[in-house]
C-alpha positions in Angstrom: -115.1 -47.9 -155.0 -117.7 -45.4 -155.8 -120.3 -46.6 -153.2 -117.8 -46.9 -151.1 -116.9 -43.5 -151.4 -120.2 -42.5 -151.2 -120.6 -44.1 -147.8 -117.6 -42.7 -146.4 -117.2 -39.4 -147.6 -120.0 -36.7 -146.8 -119.7 -33.3 -148.6 -121.1 -30.0 -147.5 -121.5 -28.2 -150.8 -122.1 -24.9 -148.5 -118.6 -24.4 -147.3 -116.5 -26.9 -149.5 -115.8 -29.2 -146.3 -115.7 -32.8 -146.8 -116.0 -35.3 -144.0 -114.5 -38.8 -144.4 -115.8 -41.7 -142.3 -113.6 -44.1 -140.9 -114.8 -47.5 -140.6 -112.7 -48.7 -137.4 -113.1 -45.4 -135.8 -116.8 -44.8 -136.6 -117.0 -42.3 -133.9 -114.2 -40.1 -134.7 -114.8 -36.8 -136.7 -112.4 -36.4 -139.8 -112.9 -33.0 -142.2 -110.8 -32.1 -145.2 -110.9 -28.8 -147.4 -109.1 -28.3 -150.3 -107.6 -24.9 -150.7 -106.0 -22.8 -153.8 -103.4 -20.1 -153.6 -102.4 -18.0 -156.5 -99.7 -15.0 -156.8 -102.3 -13.1 -156.5 -103.6 -13.8 -153.0 -100.8 -11.9 -151.2 -98.5 -9.7 -151.9 -96.5 -10.4 -148.3 -95.5 -14.5 -148.7 -95.4 -14.7 -144.5 -99.0 -13.9 -144.5 -100.2 -17.3 -146.0 -97.5 -19.2 -146.4 -98.5 -22.9 -146.1 -95.1 -23.7 -144.4 -96.0 -20.9 -141.5 -99.3 -22.2 -141.6 -98.5 -25.8 -141.2 -96.5 -24.8 -138.0 -99.2 -22.8 -136.6 -101.9 -25.8 -137.2 -99.2 -27.9 -135.6 -98.8 -26.6 -132.8 -102.8 -26.7 -131.9 -103.0 -29.0 -128.5 -106.2 -28.4 -127.0 -109.6 -29.2 -128.9 -113.1 -30.3 -127.8 -116.5 -30.1 -129.5 -117.3 -26.9 -127.7 -113.9 -25.1 -127.8 -114.0 -21.7 -129.2 -111.1 -20.4 -131.7 -109.8 -17.8 -129.3 -109.2 -20.7 -126.6 -107.6 -23.0 -129.5 -105.2 -20.0 -130.6 -104.5 -19.2 -127.1 -102.3 -22.4 -126.7 -101.3 -21.8 -130.1 -99.4 -18.2 -129.4 -98.2 -19.6 -126.1 -96.5 -22.1 -128.1 -95.3 -19.8 -130.7 -93.1 -17.9 -128.2 -91.9 -20.7 -126.8 -90.9 -21.6 -130.5 -89.4 -18.3 -131.2 -87.1 -18.6 -128.3 -86.3 -22.2 -129.5 -85.4 -20.8 -132.7 -83.2 -18.1 -131.2 -81.0 -20.6 -129.6 -80.8 -22.6 -132.1 -79.0 -19.9 -134.5 -76.4 -20.0 -131.5 -75.6 -23.5 -131.9 -73.9 -25.8 -134.9 -76.6 -28.4 -134.2 -77.5 -30.4 -137.6 -80.8 -32.2 -136.4 -83.3 -32.6 -139.0 -85.7 -33.3 -136.6 -88.9 -31.0 -137.0 -90.3 -32.0 -133.8 -87.4 -30.8 -131.6 -88.5 -27.2 -132.9 -91.7 -27.6 -130.8 -91.0 -28.0 -127.3 -91.4 -32.0 -127.3 -95.0 -31.4 -127.7 -97.6 -33.4 -129.6 -97.3 -32.0 -133.1 -100.2 -32.2 -135.6 -102.6 -34.0 -133.2 -105.7 -32.1 -134.7 -104.9 -30.5 -137.6 -102.4 -30.9 -140.8 -101.3 -29.2 -144.0 -100.9 -31.7 -146.9 -99.5 -30.7 -150.6 -102.5 -31.7 -152.4 -100.5 -32.2 -155.4 -99.2 -35.5 -153.7 -102.7 -37.1 -152.9 -104.2 -38.9 -155.5 -107.6 -39.2 -154.3 -109.7 -38.8 -151.2 -109.7 -42.5 -151.0 -105.9 -42.8 -151.1 -106.0 -39.9 -148.1 -108.8 -42.1 -146.3 -106.7 -45.6 -146.4 -103.9 -43.2 -145.0 -106.1 -41.8 -142.0 -107.4 -45.4 -141.3 -103.6 -46.3 -141.1 -102.4 -43.7 -139.1 -105.5 -44.0 -136.4 -104.2 -48.0 -136.1 -100.7 -46.7 -135.6 -101.4 -44.4 -133.0 -103.9 -46.6 -131.4 -101.5 -49.6 -131.5 -98.9 -47.3 -130.0 -101.2 -45.8 -127.2 -101.4 -49.5 -125.8 -97.7 -50.1 -125.9 -95.1 -48.3 -124.9 -92.5 -48.8 -127.8 -90.1 -46.3 -129.4 -91.1 -47.2 -132.9 -93.1 -44.3 -133.1 -92.5 -40.4 -133.3 -94.7 -39.9 -130.3 -94.1 -36.5 -130.7 -96.2 -36.9 -134.0 -100.3 -36.7 -133.5 -103.2 -38.2 -135.8 -103.3 -35.5 -138.2 -99.8 -35.2 -139.1 -99.5 -38.9 -138.7 -102.2 -39.3 -141.4 -100.1 -37.6 -143.9 -96.8 -39.3 -143.1 -98.9 -42.9 -143.5 -100.3 -41.1 -146.9 -96.6 -40.7 -148.4 -94.9 -43.3 -150.6 -91.5 -43.1 -148.3 -91.1 -44.1 -144.7 -88.3 -41.4 -144.6 -90.2 -39.1 -141.9 -87.9 -36.0 -142.2 -88.6 -35.8 -145.9 -92.5 -36.9 -146.0 -92.5 -33.6 -143.3 -91.0 -31.3 -145.4 -92.2 -32.9 -149.0 -95.8 -33.6 -148.2 -96.8 -31.8 -144.9 -94.8 -28.3 -145.5 -92.8 -28.7 -142.1 -89.3 -27.7 -142.4 -86.5 -29.1 -140.5 -85.9 -25.5 -139.4 -89.3 -23.7 -139.2 -89.3 -20.1 -140.7 -90.4 -17.5 -138.5 -93.2 -15.0 -139.7 -92.1 -12.3 -137.1 -88.7 -11.6 -138.2 -88.7 -9.0 -141.6 -85.4 -11.1 -143.0 -87.6 -14.2 -143.0 -89.6 -13.0 -145.8 -87.3 -14.0 -148.6 -86.8 -17.2 -146.6 -90.3 -17.8 -146.9 -90.4 -16.7 -150.6 -87.8 -19.2 -151.3 -89.4 -22.4 -149.5 -92.8 -21.5 -151.3 -91.4 -20.5 -154.7 -93.8 -18.8 -157.3 -95.9 -21.5 -158.8 -99.6 -21.8 -157.4 -100.3 -24.2 -154.5 -103.2 -26.4 -153.7 -103.1 -27.7 -150.1 -105.3 -30.2 -148.1 -106.2 -29.2 -144.5 -107.0 -32.3 -142.5 -108.9 -32.0 -139.3 -108.9 -35.5 -137.3 -111.0 -35.6 -134.0 -112.4 -32.3 -134.2 -115.9 -30.9 -134.7 -117.4 -29.3 -137.8 -117.6 -25.9 -135.9 -114.1 -25.9 -134.6 -113.1 -26.7 -138.2 -114.4 -23.8 -139.6 -113.3 -21.4 -137.2 -109.8 -22.4 -137.9 -110.7 -21.9 -141.5 -111.7 -18.3 -140.6 -109.1 -17.5 -138.0 -106.7 -14.5 -138.9 -104.0 -16.0 -136.7 -103.7 -19.1 -138.8 -103.6 -17.7 -141.9 -106.3 -19.6 -144.3 -108.7 -17.1 -143.9 -107.6 -15.4 -147.2 -107.5 -19.1 -148.9 -111.2 -20.2 -148.6 -111.6 -23.6 -149.0 -113.0 -24.1 -153.0 -116.3 -25.8 -153.3 -116.7 -29.5 -152.8 -117.4 -30.3 -156.6 -114.1 -28.4 -157.0 -112.2 -30.8 -155.2 -114.1 -33.8 -157.0 -112.6 -32.2 -160.1 -109.2 -31.7 -158.8 -108.5 -35.4 -157.6 -110.5 -37.0 -160.8 -108.4 -34.7 -163.3 -106.6 -36.2 -166.2 -102.7 -36.1 -164.7 -100.1 -34.7 -167.3 -97.3 -37.4 -167.9 -94.8 -35.5 -165.6 -97.5 -35.7 -163.1 -97.6 -39.7 -163.5 -93.8 -40.0 -163.7 -93.9 -38.0 -160.4 -96.0 -39.7 -158.6 -94.6 -43.3 -159.8 -91.2 -41.9 -158.5 -92.7 -40.7 -155.2 -94.7 -43.7 -154.5 -91.7 -46.2 -155.7 -94.3 -48.3 -157.7 -93.4 -49.6 -161.4 -95.4 -49.0 -164.4 -95.9 -52.6 -164.8 -98.0 -52.4 -161.4 -99.8 -49.3 -163.2 -100.9 -51.3 -166.1 -102.1 -53.8 -163.8 -104.6 -52.3 -161.8 -104.4 -48.7 -162.2 -102.4 -45.5 -160.4 -105.0 -45.0 -158.1 -104.9 -48.6 -156.6 -101.2 -49.1 -157.1 -100.6 -45.7 -154.7 -103.6 -47.1 -152.4 -101.4 -50.6 -152.0 -98.1 -49.2 -151.6 -99.1 -46.9 -148.5 -101.3 -49.6 -146.8 -98.2 -51.7 -146.9 -95.4 -49.9 -146.5 -95.0 -50.1 -142.7 -95.4 -54.0 -143.3 -92.9 -54.7 -146.2 -89.0 -54.8 -146.1 
């Protein structure tokens, strides 16, 4: 596994950005970075709330190797206005729909970027398997017009869905990807308490995932104030290694076993990481 990690993951020690290589899609650039937010980062919870950042990232629609970040966010800004208008309409209705995609105007959500709760990802190998699965699923469904996959979900967000232990998408989007059924709106004063309620008061550790984006675009998104990650810079890559290799507490292990629907017997036989990877690799193919 260590040799595979060396071949499939390339670390950028100067920026804290790690590149993941996908063997089945070798030309697909994939980057991740680890971010830690503590209570002293900002007094305003709407400035760098993971839920608001996740919403902003999910709306980026147009990316290529030469795209400037202001062009990326021109797409985002128009979508933000559309989403706000949709939010006002929702307030005047009694709809109980829990599908977060309906709040994004039927667009492809999270095609290039997504934000994951890092505490729910066991290792970069775990994430790599999930990304492989996501790329295979999106490729397969691009060839066959079926309704089995939510076609509003893009590659980056689908990677988080594939990394989870459950197959219940609404729960995954909320618990793993910071996407709430009714997104909080950053431009309303009374939403600061709502954002703070969802974010809680504990420290947050996030993984930014970029799929099919250049390193330059990934860096620009990290630095853009309209996204909100510029005040929560990437941890050095060695810190990412330490974070994933840390010794988990008994509470963390119990939570992971429950979240990934594995047994302690499975963990005893093959270890927690392998048990989790086997679960996420097979969950869409077992009943």
